[in-house]
C-alpha positions in Angstrom: 0.0 0.0 0.0 1.7 3.3 -1.1 2.0 6.1 1.5 2.6 9.8 0.8 5.9 11.3 1.7 5.8 13.0 5.0 7.4 16.4 5.4 9.5 14.9 8.3 11.0 12.2 6.1 14.7 12.4 5.3 15.4 13.7 1.8 18.5 13.7 -0.4 20.6 16.8 -0.5 19.1 19.4 -2.8 20.6 20.2 -6.2 20.0 22.9 -8.8 17.2 20.8 -10.3 15.4 20.8 -6.9 14.5 24.5 -7.1 10.9 23.9 -8.3 10.6 21.4 -5.4 11.7 24.0 -2.9 9.1 26.4 -4.3 6.5 23.7 -4.0 7.5 23.1 -0.3 7.3 26.8 0.4 3.8 27.0 -1.2 2.8 24.0 0.8 4.0 25.5 4.0 1.9 28.6 3.4 -1.1 26.5 2.6 -0.6 24.4 5.7 -0.5 27.6 7.8 -3.9 28.5 6.5 -5.2 25.0 7.4 -3.9 25.3 10.9 -5.4 28.7 11.4 -8.8 27.5 10.3 -8.4 24.5 12.6 -7.6 26.9 15.5 -10.5 29.2 14.7 -12.9 26.2 14.4 -12.0 25.2 17.9 -12.7 28.7 19.3 -15.5 28.7 21.9 -16.9 32.1 21.1 -16.3 32.9 17.5 -18.5 36.0 17.5 -16.7 37.5 20.5 -13.3 36.7 18.9 -14.3 38.4 15.7 -15.4 41.5 17.5 -12.2 41.6 19.5 -10.1 41.3 16.4 -12.0 44.1 14.7 -11.7 46.2 17.8 -8.0 45.6 17.9 -7.6 46.6 14.2 -9.8 49.7 14.8 -7.7 50.7 17.8 -4.5 50.3 15.8 -5.9 52.4 12.9 -6.9 55.1 15.4 -3.5 55.2 17.0 -1.9 55.5 13.6 -4.1 58.4 12.4 -5.6 60.4 15.2 -2.4 61.9 16.7 -1.7 63.5 13.3 -4.8 65.7 13.8 -4.0 66.8 17.3 -2.9 70.5 17.9 0.8 71.0 17.3 1.2 67.7 15.3 4.0 68.1 12.7 4.7 71.7 13.6 5.4 72.3 17.3 8.7 71.9 19.1 7.4 68.7 20.8 6.7 67.2 17.4 10.2 68.0 16.2 11.6 66.5 19.4 9.7 63.2 18.7 11.0 63.3 15.1 14.6 63.5 16.4 14.2 60.5 18.8 12.3 58.4 16.2 15.4 56.7 14.9 16.3 55.6 18.4 12.7 54.4 18.9 12.9 52.3 15.7 16.2 50.7 16.9 14.7 50.1 20.3 11.8 48.2 18.8 14.1 45.9 16.9 16.2 45.2 20.1 13.1 44.5 22.2 11.6 42.3 19.5 14.8 40.2 19.4 14.9 39.9 23.2 11.2 38.9 23.3 11.5 36.3 20.6 14.7 34.7 21.9 13.3 34.5 25.4 10.3 32.5 24.1 12.4 30.0 22.2 11.5 31.0 18.6 8.0 32.3 19.0 4.6 30.9 19.7 3.3 27.5 18.7 0.6 27.4 16.0 0.1 23.8 16.9 1.2 22.0 20.1 4.2 19.7 20.2 2.4 16.4 20.5 -0.1 17.0 17.6 2.7 18.3 15.5 4.6 15.0 15.9 1.6 13.2 14.4 0.7 15.5 11.5 3.2 16.2 8.7 3.8 19.8 9.8 7.1 21.0 8.3 9.5 23.3 10.2 8.8 26.0 7.6 5.1 25.9 8.6 6.1 26.1 12.2 8.3 29.1 11.5 5.6 30.9 9.5 3.0 30.2 12.2 5.3 31.5 14.9 5.9 34.7 12.8 2.2 35.2 12.3 1.4 34.8 16.0 4.2 37.0 17.2 2.2 40.3 17.1 -0.5 38.7 19.4 1.5 39.9 22.4 0.6 42.9 24.5 4.3 43.9 24.7 4.6 43.9 20.9 1.3 45.7 20.5 2.3 48.4 23.0 5.6 49.0 21.2 3.9 49.1 17.8 1.2 51.5 19.0 3.8 53.7 20.6 5.8 53.9 17.3 2.7 54.5 15.2 1.4 57.2 17.5 4.8 58.9 17.8 5.2 58.9 14.1 1.8 60.3 13.4 2.3 63.2 15.8 5.8 63.9 14.7 5.1 64.1 10.9 1.6 65.5 11.0 -1.1 65.2 8.3 1.1 66.1 5.4 3.5 63.2 5.6 1.2 60.7 7.3 0.6 58.8 4.1 4.3 58.3 3.4 5.5 57.7 7.0 3.1 55.1 8.3 3.6 52.5 5.5 7.3 52.5 6.3 6.7 52.2 10.0 4.3 49.2 9.4 6.9 47.5 7.2 9.6 48.2 9.8 7.4 46.5 12.5 7.0 43.4 10.3 10.6 43.3 9.1 11.9 43.7 12.7 9.7 40.9 13.9 10.9 38.7 11.0 14.6 39.4 11.8 13.9 38.7 15.5 12.4 35.3 14.6 15.6 34.5 12.6 17.8 35.2 15.5 15.4 33.4 17.9 15.4 30.2 15.8 19.2 30.4 15.5 19.6 30.6 19.3 17.1 27.8 19.7 19.3 25.7 17.4 22.4 26.6 19.4 20.6 25.6 22.7 20.2 22.1 21.3 23.9 21.4 20.6 26.2 20.0 23.3 26.9 22.8 25.8 24.5 25.0 23.9 22.6 26.2 26.9 25.8 27.5 28.5 26.7 29.2 25.2 23.4 31.0 25.1 23.7 32.1 28.7 27.2 33.3 28.1 26.0 35.4 25.1 23.1 36.8 27.2 25.5 37.9 29.9 27.9 39.4 27.3 25.0 41.4 25.7 23.8 42.8 29.0 27.3 43.4 30.1 28.0 45.5 27.1 24.8 47.4 27.5 25.6 48.1 31.2 29.1 49.2 30.3 27.7 51.6 27.7 25.3 53.0 30.3 27.9 53.5 33.0 30.2 55.3 30.6 27.2 57.4 29.2 27.7 56.0 25.7 24.4 54.1 25.4 22.5 56.9 23.6 25.5 57.6 21.4 25.5 53.9 20.4 21.8 54.1 19.6 22.5 57.2 17.5 25.0 55.2 15.4 22.3 52.7 14.3 21.4 53.5 10.6 17.7 54.1 11.3 18.1 57.8 10.6 17.9 57.0 6.8 14.6 55.3 7.4 13.2 58.5 9.1 14.5 60.7 6.3 12.7 58.4 3.8 9.5 58.9 5.7 9.4 62.7 5.4 10.8 63.0 1.9 7.4 62.6 0.3 6.5 60.3 -2.5 9.6 60.0 -4.6 12.7 57.9 -5.4 14.0 58.2 -1.8 10.7 56.9 -0.3 10.5 54.1 -2.8 14.0 53.0 -2.1 13.5 53.1 1.7 10.2 51.1 1.5 11.7 48.7 -1.0 14.8 48.0 1.2 12.6 47.3 4.2 10.3 45.0 2.2 13.3 43.2 0.8 14.7 42.7 4.3 11.4 41.4 5.4 11.2 38.8 2.6 14.8 37.7 3.1 14.2 37.3 6.8 11.0 35.3 6.3 12.8 33.0 3.8 16.0 32.8 5.9 14.1 31.9 9.1 13.1 28.6 7.7 16.8 27.5 7.7 17.5 27.7 11.5 14.0 26.5 12.2 14.7 23.3 10.2 18.0 22.8 11.8 16.5 23.3 15.3 13.7 20.8 14.5 16.3 18.1 13.7 18.0 18.4 17.1 16.8 17.2 20.4 15.7 19.9 22.9 18.2 19.3 25.6 16.6 21.4 28.3 13.2 19.7 27.8 14.8 16.3 27.6 16.8 16.9 30.8 13.6 17.6 32.7 11.6 14.7 31.3 14.3 12.1 31.5 16.0 13.3 34.6 16.2 11.4 37.9 14.9 13.1 41.0 15.8 11.4 44.4 13.1 11.1 46.9 13.1 13.6 49.8 11.7 13.5 53.3 7.9 13.5 53.3 6.4 16.8 54.6 4.6 16.7 57.9 1.4 18.3 56.7 -0.9 17.7 53.8 -0.6 21.3 52.5 3.2 21.0 52.7 3.0 17.9 50.4 0.7 19.6 48.0 2.9 22.7 47.9 5.9 20.5 47.2 4.2 18.8 44.3 3.0 22.1 42.8 6.4 23.8 43.3 8.2 20.9 41.6 5.8 20.9 38.6 6.5 24.7 38.2 10.3 24.7 38.5 10.7 21.5 36.4 8.9 23.1 33.4 11.2 24.7 30.9 9.0 27.6 30.0 8.5 28.4 33.7 12.3 28.6 34.5 13.1 30.5 31.3 10.2 32.9 31.7 10.9 33.6 35.4 14.5 34.3 34.7 13.7 36.8 31.9 11.0 38.5 33.9 13.1 38.8 37.0 16.3 40.0 35.3 14.9 42.0 32.4 13.0 44.8 34.1 15.7 45.0 36.8 18.4 45.5 34.1 16.2 48.1 32.4 15.9 49.9 35.6 19.7 49.9 36.0 20.2 51.0 32.4 17.6 53.7 32.7 18.8 54.9 36.1 15.3 54.7 37.6 14.6 56.1 41.0 12.5 54.4 43.7 9.3 56.2 42.7 9.7 54.9 39.1 10.6 51.4 40.4 7.2 51.1 42.0 5.8 50.1 38.5 8.1 47.2 38.0 6.7 44.7 40.5 3.3 44.9 38.9 4.8 44.3 35.4 6.8 41.3 36.7 3.8 39.9 38.5 1.5 40.2 35.5 4.2 38.6 33.3 4.7 35.8 35.7 1.0 35.0 35.8 1.0 34.8 32.0 3.5 31.9 32.2 0.8 29.6 33.6 -1.2 31.4 36.3 -4.0 32.5 34.0 -4.7 28.8 33.5 -3.1 27.4 36.6 -4.8 24.0 36.6 -3.3 23.1 33.2 0.0 22.6 35.0 -1.4 19.1 36.0 -2.4 18.3 32.4 -3.3 14.6 32.2 -2.2 14.1 35.8 -5.2 16.2 37.0 -7.2 13.0 37.2 -4.6 11.4 39.4 -4.5 14.5 41.6 -8.2 14.4 42.1 -7.9 10.8 43.3 -5.7 11.8 46.2 -7.3 12.0 49.7 -6.9 15.8 49.9 -9.7 18.4 50.5 -10.4 20.6 47.5 -9.7 23.7 49.6 -6.2 22.5 50.5 -5.5 21.8 46.8 -6.6 25.4 45.9 -4.6 26.9 48.7 -1.5 25.1 47.6 -1.8 26.2 44.0 -2.5 29.8 44.9 0.4 29.8 47.4 2.9 28.5 44.8 1.7 31.0 42.3 2.1 33.9 44.7 5.5 32.6 45.7 6.6 32.6 42.1 5.4 36.1 41.5 6.8 37.5 44.7 10.2 35.9 44.1 10.5 37.4 40.6 9.5 40.8 41.8 12.0 40.7 44.7 14.8 39.9 42.3 13.8 42.8 40.0 13.7 45.2 43.0 17.1 44.0 44.2 18.7 44.6 40.8 17.1 48.0 40.5 18.4 48.9 44.0 22.0 48.9 42.6 21.4 52.3 40.9 18.4 53.5 43.0 20.4 53.7 46.2 19.0 53.6 49.7 15.3 54.4 49.9 13.7 56.6 52.5 11.3 55.1 55.1 8.3 56.2 53.1 9.7 54.8 49.8 10.5 51.5 51.5 7.0 51.2 53.0 5.4 52.1 49.7 7.5 49.5 47.9 6.7 46.8 50.4 3.0 47.3 50.2 3.2 47.5 46.4 4.8 44.1 46.3 2.1 42.7 48.5 -0.8 44.4 46.7 0.2 43.4 43.2 0.9 39.8 44.2 -2.5 39.3 45.9 -4.2 41.2 43.1 -2.6 39.1 40.3 -3.1 35.8 42.2 -6.8 36.6 42.7 -7.3 37.4 39.0 -5.3 34.5 37.8 -7.1 31.9 39.9 -10.5 33.3 39.0 -9.7 33.1 35.3 -8.3 29.6 35.7 -11.5 28.3 37.2 -13.8 30.2 34.8 -12.1 29.5 31.5 -9.7 26.4 31.7 -7.9 25.2 28.6 -6.2 22.0 27.7 -2.5 22.9 27.2 0.7 21.0 27.4 3.4 23.2 29.0 6.3 20.8 28.4 7.4 22.6 25.3 9.5 25.7 25.9 7.3 27.7 23.5 3.9 26.7 24.9 1.4 29.2 26.3 -1.3 28.4 28.8 -4.1 29.7 26.6 -4.7 30.5 22.9 -2.8 33.5 21.7 -5.9 35.7 21.2 -7.0 35.0 24.8 -3.5 35.7 26.1 -3.7 39.2 24.6 -6.8 39.9 26.6 -5.3 38.5 29.8 -2.1 40.4 29.4 -3.9 43.7 28.6 -6.1 43.4 31.7 -3.2 42.5 34.0 -0.9 45.2 32.6 -3.5 47.9 33.0 -4.5 47.0 36.5 -1.0 46.5 37.9 0.4 49.6 36.1 -2.4 51.7 37.6 -1.6 50.2 41.1 2.1 50.9 40.6 1.4 54.5 39.5 -0.8 55.1 42.6 1.8 53.9 45.0 4.5 55.7 43.1 2.7 59.0 43.8 2.2 58.0 47.5 5.9 57.3 47.8 6.6 61.0 47.4 4.3 61.9 50.4 5.7 62.8 53.8 3.8 60.0 55.6 3.3 56.4 54.6 0.0 56.0 56.4 -2.1 56.6 53.3 -0.2 54.0 51.4 -0.6 51.4 54.1 -4.4 52.1 54.5 -4.9 51.9 50.7 -2.9 48.7 50.6 -5.0 47.1 53.3 -8.2 48.0 51.5 -7.0 46.7 48.1 -5.7 43.4 49.7 -9.0 42.9 51.4 -10.9 43.3 48.1 -8.5 41.0 46.3 -8.7 38.5 49.2 -12.5 38.6 49.0 -12.4 37.7 45.3 -9.9 35.0 45.9 -12.1 33.5 48.6 -15.1 33.5 46.3 -13.1 31.6 43.7 -12.0 29.2 46.4 -15.6 28.4 47.2 -16.3 27.9 43.5 -13.5 25.4 43.2 -14.9 23.4 46.1 -18.1 22.9 44.2 -17.8 19.3 42.8 -19.4 20.1 39.4 -17.2 23.1 38.8 -14.1 21.2 39.8 -15.0 18.3 37.5 -15.5 20.7 34.6 -12.0 22.2 35.1 -10.3 18.9 35.7 -11.8 17.2 32.6 -10.9 20.2 30.5 -7.3 20.4 31.4 -6.9 16.6 31.4 -7.8 16.5 27.7 -4.4 17.8 26.6 
């Protein structure tokens, strides 16, 4: 019985005559991406809501790109000229942040999970294109893109809006594609012998160079040397040869990066993920049994978190990244108040917004244990809060290197901020986990606890709430007395604790618990 050739089968080395075959493979990869997208959309629970959310997102993006150009002073005032001067640095900054974000997530997001991908003939090129397509479904990417579009619209005004924004849009897409190439390359390096150490060494070297430039006051000078000034000149030169050449160069860079990204993606797919294999095939000696039931449940949950590759990698990036940004930006304590909320919201997005998916198929076994449901809930919430608080403390400790010794009011405001945002995020994450569970396998380093479109909504809500909390306590840190900050923190913690207790009672309901367990066990 003949069988079709799978895309994962070994093939002979290509020759010049194989060029049509390569074109056919590329076309097939694009077609397969369409099939996978339709499959993902068919499995969406609320299609109408998803469609409305997508249209709202597009409408908001269009408004950000157009409305600032019609504001008073756009394209004419001194503030608009100042934004035009820093626009080259902003373009370079987006590229750097896109590279950091893509490399931290191991090549991008998964259009299809690892286990189903091993059954269906999904080529590495398809995986690469899917990851590139899903990369903008990230609140950090969206905020950077909106910032660039709005800044450009106000800086150039109405006259040059039609020439500037197409170049900015293509810069966003080209920068994302270039970031994906570097991310896949590093993912391939991770999978060679001693590759994990090499990547860590490169990361330390990169941040060491950035820190050295900041200490010597050469960081802005280095940004000014990036050849993005020519891109800005092409924006404001009107429709002409300069504009066509600028746009054509960016489009060419985008196409080259998309095609080139398939090469390291293919190389990475043929190598064993060493960090994931080390976790799954490792040997863990037995330890002394805890004295209490909650202690045993906490140990199980804690081990399941720290033995997951995306958890360890994500926590390291969240804990170190904002702290290093604070050091490079020379932030004071009042500005540092915002960082714990960002770290906590980012940590919840690792698994907390779908906390029960951490058990996966083991959720059925967990439910067979002689443990009260309330104790199981308490252990999961405690481990999540522990993770968020640990990441925030590391960030604050790094930021303290440049911030110096805080005053008593600043120290009090910082302490209550850490407490408030941790309780706030844990309450929201546990509520969403019980209300909208998803079957997700978090063994892959690129896995996310919920579909990408849902993750955008979660990240936006968390970012807005925690940022507002940080801003409030940042203002209170400048007061003469810390009493108001403490009273406000007690009130906010009581409200978040009430919502967490309500979710706890919901989890203790057998029918609700069965729904969640059966959903996450289907992965």
